[in-house]
C-alpha positions in Angstrom: -116.9 97.0 27.2 -119.6 95.0 26.4 -119.1 92.3 28.5 -121.5 89.5 27.3 -120.9 90.3 23.4 -120.1 87.2 20.8 -119.7 87.9 17.1 -119.1 85.2 14.7 -117.3 86.3 11.6 -118.1 84.4 8.2 -116.3 84.6 5.5 -115.4 82.6 1.8 -112.0 80.7 2.4 -108.8 82.7 1.3 -111.2 86.1 1.8 -108.9 87.5 4.6 -110.8 86.3 7.8 -107.2 85.9 10.4 -105.9 89.0 8.7 -109.1 90.6 9.8 -108.8 89.4 13.1 -105.1 90.4 13.5 -106.5 93.9 12.5 -109.1 93.7 15.2 -106.4 92.2 17.4 -103.8 95.6 16.8 -107.0 98.4 17.7 -109.0 96.4 20.5 -104.8 96.3 22.3 -104.9 100.0 21.2 -107.9 100.5 23.1 -106.5 98.8 25.9 -108.6 95.3 26.0 -106.7 92.9 26.0 -107.0 89.5 24.0 -106.2 86.1 23.6 -107.1 82.8 22.2 -106.0 80.8 19.0 -105.4 81.6 15.7 -104.1 79.9 12.7 -102.5 79.7 9.6 -101.8 78.4 6.5 -98.2 76.3 5.9 -96.6 77.3 2.1 -94.0 75.4 0.6 -92.8 76.5 -2.7 -95.8 78.0 -3.2 -98.4 75.5 -2.5 -100.3 75.2 0.7 -99.7 72.3 2.4 -100.9 72.4 6.2 -102.4 74.8 8.8 -100.7 75.6 12.4 -102.4 76.9 15.8 -101.3 79.8 17.5 -101.2 80.7 20.9 -102.0 84.4 20.4 -100.8 85.2 24.6 -97.8 83.0 24.6 -96.8 82.6 20.8 -96.7 78.7 20.7 -97.6 77.0 17.3 -97.7 73.7 16.3 -98.9 72.4 12.9 -102.3 70.5 13.3 -102.8 69.9 9.5 -100.2 68.6 7.0 -100.4 66.8 3.5 -97.4 64.8 5.2 -97.8 64.1 9.0 -99.0 60.9 10.0 -102.2 60.9 11.8 -105.5 58.7 11.4 -107.7 61.8 10.8 -108.0 62.8 6.9 -110.0 65.5 6.5 -109.9 67.4 3.1 -107.2 65.8 2.0 -105.0 66.8 5.1 -104.2 64.6 8.3 -105.1 66.2 11.7 -103.5 65.8 14.4 -105.9 66.5 17.0 -103.3 66.5 20.1 -101.5 69.6 18.5 -105.3 71.5 18.4 -105.9 70.6 21.9 -102.4 70.9 23.5 -102.1 74.9 21.5 -105.6 75.6 20.9 -107.8 74.7 23.6 -105.4 75.2 26.2 -105.1 78.9 24.2 -108.8 79.9 24.3 -108.9 78.4 28.3 -106.3 80.8 29.0 -107.9 83.4 27.3 -111.1 83.1 29.4 -109.3 83.1 32.8 -106.9 86.0 31.9 -108.2 88.4 29.3 -110.9 90.8 28.1 -111.6 89.2 25.0 -111.5 85.1 23.5 -110.5 84.5 20.1 -111.4 81.1 18.3 -109.8 81.4 14.8 -111.8 79.3 12.5 -114.0 76.6 14.1 -113.3 74.5 10.9 -114.3 71.2 9.9 -110.9 70.1 11.2 -110.7 71.8 14.7 -114.4 70.1 14.9 -113.4 66.8 15.0 -111.9 67.1 18.7 -114.8 66.6 21.3 -112.7 69.0 23.7 -112.6 72.0 21.1 -115.9 71.8 20.9 -116.3 71.7 24.4 -114.1 74.6 25.1 -115.7 77.0 22.5 -119.2 76.4 24.0 -117.9 77.2 27.1 -115.9 80.0 26.4 -119.4 81.0 24.9 -121.5 80.6 27.7 -118.9 82.9 30.0 -119.7 86.4 30.5 -117.0 87.5 28.5 -116.6 88.9 24.5 -115.8 86.4 22.4 -115.1 86.4 18.3 -115.2 83.5 16.4 -114.7 82.8 13.1 -115.3 80.3 10.4 -116.3 79.4 6.9 -119.2 80.8 5.8 -120.6 77.6 4.2 -119.5 75.3 7.2 -122.4 73.5 8.7 -121.2 71.5 11.5 -122.7 70.6 14.8 -120.9 73.2 16.7 -121.5 76.1 13.9 -125.1 75.4 14.3 -125.7 75.4 17.5 -123.5 78.8 17.4 -126.2 80.2 14.6 -129.0 79.5 17.1 -128.2 81.2 19.6 -129.6 84.1 20.7 -126.2 86.3 22.3 -124.3 85.8 19.0 -124.1 88.5 16.0 -122.6 87.4 12.7 -120.6 89.2 10.7 -120.3 88.5 6.7 -116.7 89.7 5.8 -116.7 90.2 2.0 -114.4 92.1 -0.6 -116.7 95.2 0.0 -116.5 95.4 4.1 -113.4 94.3 4.7 -111.7 97.4 5.7 -114.6 98.7 7.5 -115.7 95.3 9.4 -112.9 95.2 12.2 -113.8 99.3 12.8 -117.5 98.0 13.7 -116.5 94.5 15.8 -114.5 96.9 17.9 -117.2 99.4 18.1 -119.7 96.6 19.6 -117.3 95.2 21.9 -116.4 98.5 23.3 -120.4 98.9 23.7 -120.4 101.8 21.7 -122.7 99.9 18.8 -126.2 98.7 20.3 -126.3 95.3 18.5 
């Protein structure tokens, strides 16, 4: 396995970065490669998106970190953001994966997530480890954390598109398995 490989998966909103990541997780699991970290999912009520939740892939613990109707002082793109939820579930999931798993997942280094200094620090720490990391983010996002990520020499950024949506998981798994040289 390529131990220090870092993969960034970029794509536009709603294209399916998280679903692609779940396919990659299933494929890595079939290869006997353990995966951990955080995933995010939208929350819908009456067919309307009202927020987002974060989940620890290993423990399956979930927390709402952004919602139209939670009471917080931080608002990003119309959503009230709970930094404690990000830190208690998302950050802890990344930290746990850095210690216990073969591959670390960071699903959606978004405008909301990067409001947490603890999240930023933990992601940078994970990227500096000698362990594969898969990070997803919005294609056009320009937050400071992602600017740092894009400048790294050890990251391979792959863009998820409608055209490569079915093949990208295979490419990522091959890269992680060390079958393709980067």
